[in-house]
MIKOLNU-694034 format. One record per residue: residue in one letter; y, x negated, z negated of N, C-alpha, C in turn. Coordinates in steps of 0.2 Angstrom, whole numbers, plus 2048, in hexadecimal, padded with zeros to 3 digits. Layout:
BEGIN
- type/n.py/n.px/n.pz/ca.py/ca.px/ca.pz/c.py/c.px/c.pz
- A/Y/X/Z/Y/X/Z/Y/X/Z
...
//
This chain:
BEGIN
- type/n.py/n.px/n.pz/ca.py/ca.px/ca.pz/c.py/c.px/c.pz
- M/B75/D69/B1F/B77/D70/B1D/B7D/D72/B1F
- H/B7D/D79/B23/B83/D7E/B25/B85/D81/B1F
- P/B8B/D81/B1E/B8F/D86/B19/B8E/D8D/B1B
- A/B8C/D91/B16/B8B/D98/B17/B91/D9C/B19
- S/B91/DA0/B1E/B96/DA4/B20/B97/DAA/B1D
- G/B9C/DAE/B1F/B9D/DB3/B1A/B98/DB8/B19
- V/B96/DBD/B14/B91/DC2/B14/B8F/DC6/B19
- G/B94/DC8/B1D/B93/DCB/B23/B93/DD3/B21
- D/B91/DD7/B25/B90/DDF/B25/B89/DE0/B20
- S/B8A/DE3/B1C/B84/DE5/B17/B7E/DE9/B1A
- T/B80/DEC/B1F/B7A/DF0/B24/B77/DEB/B27
- E/B79/DE6/B2A/B77/DE1/B2F/B73/DDC/B28
- L/B75/DDB/B23/B72/DD8/B1D/B6C/DDB/B1B
- V/B6B/DE2/B1A/B65/DE6/B18/B60/DE6/B1D
- K/B61/DE6/B24/B5E/DE6/B2A/B59/DE1/B29
- A/B5E/DD9/B29/B5A/DD3/B29/B55/DD3/B23
- L/B57/DD5/B1D/B52/DD4/B18/B4D/DD9/B16
- L/B4F/DDE/B19/B47/DE4/B19/B43/DE6/B1D
- R/B46/DE5/B23/B43/DE5/B29/B42/DED/B28
- N/B3C/DEF/B2E/B3A/DF6/B2F/B37/DFA/B2A
- A/B32/DF7/B28/B2D/DFA/B21/B33/DFA/B1B
- G/B38/DF6/B1A/B3C/DF8/B14/B40/DFC/B15
- I/B43/DFC/B1B/B49/E01/B1E/B45/E09/B1D
- T/B3E/E09/B1F/B3B/E0D/B21/B3A/E10/B18
- L/B38/E0D/B14/B36/E0E/B0D/B3D/E12/B0A
- V/B41/E0D/B0A/B48/E10/B08/B4A/E16/B0B
- S/B4A/E16/B11/B4C/E1F/B15/B48/E23/B12
- L/B41/E22/B10/B3E/E29/B0F/B3E/E2B/B06
- Y/B40/E25/B04/B44/E25/AFB/B4A/E29/AFC
- L/B4E/E28/B01/B54/E2D/B00/B54/E33/B02
- L/B4F/E35/B08/B4E/E3B/B08/B4A/E3F/B03
- E/B47/E3B/B00/B42/E3E/AFB/B46/E40/AF4
- S/B4A/E3B/AF3/B50/E3C/AEC/B54/E41/AEE
- R/B54/E45/AF4/B58/E4B/AF5/B54/E51/AF5
- G/B4E/E51/AF3/B4A/E55/AF3/B45/E57/AF7
- E/B45/E53/AFD/B40/E55/B03/B3A/E52/B00
- T/B35/E56/B04/B2C/E54/B02/B2A/E54/B08
- D/B25/E4F/B08/B20/E4F/B0F/B25/E4F/B16
- V/B29/E49/B14/B2E/E49/B1A/B2B/E47/B21
- P/B2E/E4A/B27/B2C/E47/B2D/B2F/E40/B2F
- V/B2A/E3E/B33/B2D/E37/B36/B34/E37/B38
- R/B35/E3C/B3D/B3B/E3C/B40/B41/E3C/B3B
- A/B40/E3E/B35/B45/E41/B30/B47/E39/B2D
- V/B42/E35/B2C/B42/E2E/B2A/B46/E29/B31
- W/B44/E2B/B36/B47/E27/B3B/B4D/E29/B3D
- E/B50/E2F/B3A/B57/E31/B3B/B5C/E2D/B36
- V/B58/E2C/B30/B5C/E2A/B2A/B5C/E23/B2C
- N/B58/E1F/B2F/B57/E18/B32/B5C/E17/B36
- R/B5D/E1A/B3A/B63/E1A/B3F/B69/E1A/B3D
- K/B6B/E20/B3A/B71/E23/B37/B75/E1D/B30
- V/B70/E1C/B2C/B71/E17/B26/B71/E11/B29
- F/B6C/E0E/B2C/B6A/E07/B2D/B6C/E05/B34
- G/B6D/E0A/B38/B6F/E07/B40/B69/E05/B42
- T/B63/E07/B42/B5D/E02/B44/B57/E07/B45
- S/B52/E04/B48/B4B/E07/B49/B49/E0C/B4D
- S/B44/E0E/B50/B43/E12/B54/B3C/E15/B51
- V/B3A/E1B/B54/B35/E20/B52/B2E/E1B/B51
- E/B2D/E17/B56/B28/E14/B56/B27/E0D/B51
- A/B2D/E0B/B4F/B2E/E06/B49/B2C/E0A/B43
- V/B2F/E0F/B43/B2E/E15/B3D/B27/E15/B3C
- L/B24/E16/B41/B1C/E19/B40/B18/E12/B3F
- S/B1A/E0E/B41/B16/E07/B40/B17/E05/B39
- S/B1D/E06/B36/B1F/E05/B30/B1A/E09/B2B
- V/B1B/E11/B2D/B16/E14/B29/B10/E12/B28
- R/B0C/E11/B2D/B04/E0D/B2C/B04/E08/B28
- K/B09/E03/B2A/B0A/DFE/B24/B0A/DFF/B1D
- L/B0F/E03/B1C/B10/E05/B15/B0A/E09/B13
- A/B07/E0D/B16/B01/E11/B13/AFB/E0D/B11
- K/AFC/E06/B16/AF6/E01/B13/AF8/DFD/B0D
- L/AFE/DFD/B0C/B01/DFA/B06/B01/DFF/AFF
- G/AFF/E05/B02/AFE/E0A/AFC/B05/E0C/AF8
- L/B0B/E0C/AFD/B12/E0F/AFC/B12/E14/AFF
- I/B0E/E16/B03/B11/E1F/B04/B0A/E22/B08
- E/B09/E28/B08/B05/E2B/B0A/B06/E2F/B11
- Y/B04/E31/B16/B06/E34/B1B/AFF/E39/B1E
- E/B01/E3F/B21/AFD/E44/B25/AFF/E44/B2C
- K/AFB/E44/B30/AFB/E45/B37/AFA/E4C/B39
- A/AFC/E4F/B3C/AFD/E57/B3E/AF8/E56/B44
- R/AF3/E5B/B43/AED/E5B/B48/AEE/E5E/B4E
- E/AF3/E60/B4F/AF5/E64/B56/AFB/E61/B58
- F/AFD/E62/B5F/B03/E5F/B62/B08/E63/B5F
- P/B0E/E5F/B5D/B0F/E58/B5E/B0C/E53/B5A
- F/B07/E53/B56/B05/E4E/B52/B08/E4A/B4E
- S/B0D/E4E/B4B/B13/E4B/B47/B11/E48/B41
- Y/B12/E45/B3E/B12/E40/B37/B16/E44/B32
- R/B13/E46/B2C/B17/E47/B26/B15/E41/B21
- I/B1A/E3F/B1C/B1A/E38/B19/B1D/E39/B12
- R/B1B/E37/B0D/B1E/E36/B06/B1D/E31/B03
- L/B20/E2F/AFE/B1F/E29/AFB/B19/E2A/AF6
- T/B15/E25/AF3/B12/E25/AEF/B15/E22/AE7
- E/B12/E24/AE1/B17/E1F/ADB/B18/E1A/ADB
- R/B13/E15/ADE/B15/E0E/ADE/B1A/E0E/AE5
- G/B19/E10/AE9/B21/E11/AF0/B26/E12/AEC
- R/B25/E19/AE9/B2C/E1B/AE7/B30/E16/AE1
- S/B2D/E12/ADD/B2E/E0C/ADA/B31/E08/ADD
- L/B2E/E05/AE2/B31/E00/AE7/B37/E03/AEA
- A/B37/E0A/AEC/B3B/E0B/AF1/B42/E0A/AED
- E/B41/E0E/AE6/B47/E0D/AE2/B4A/E07/AE2
- R/B47/E02/AE0/B4B/DFB/AE0/B4D/DF9/AE5
- L/B4A/DFA/AEB/B4D/DF7/AF0/B53/DFC/AF2
- S/B53/E02/AF1/B59/E07/AF2/B5F/E04/AEE
- E/B5E/E02/AE8/B61/E00/AE3/B64/DFA/AE5
- F/B61/DF5/AE8/B64/DEE/AEC/B67/DF0/AF2
- V/B65/DF4/AF6/B6A/DF7/AFC/B70/DF9/AFA
- S/B70/DFD/AF4/B78/DFF/AF1/B7C/DF9/AEF
- S/B79/DF4/AEC/B7D/DEF/AEA/B7E/DEA/AEF
- L/B7C/DEA/AF5/B7F/DE5/AF9/B84/DEA/AFD
- Q/B85/DF0/AFF/B88/DF4/B01/B8F/DF5/AFD
- L/B8D/DF4/AF6/B95/DF5/AF1/B97/DEF/AF1
- R/B94/DE8/AF2/B97/DE1/AF2/B9B/DE0/AF8
- N/B97/DE4/AFE/B9C/DE3/B03/BA2/DE7/B05
- N/BA3/DEC/B02/BA9/DF0/B01/BAE/DF0/AFD
//
């Protein structure tokens, strides 16, 4: 067994633990906690990029579909070009995202 190295950058640790769907869920939670509703996918992607330094719009869309199948978010797709998506957390998704957000915060605090 190899000895554990340093904890490393908390952002890298979060990315390794949560992956795209978890990061998308936390990003949506952060936006909704600021009062935003029916959030555009592009806004979630921007939070993913700025806060976690990860993701592409395609990865967010893939995560949206996965999270919707799990009942954690709901989404609507516009019927006209540019066919944008608007997403929101379900109660179950909000509960999980709140816990994940606390987890992310605790990692960032420990690393500072």
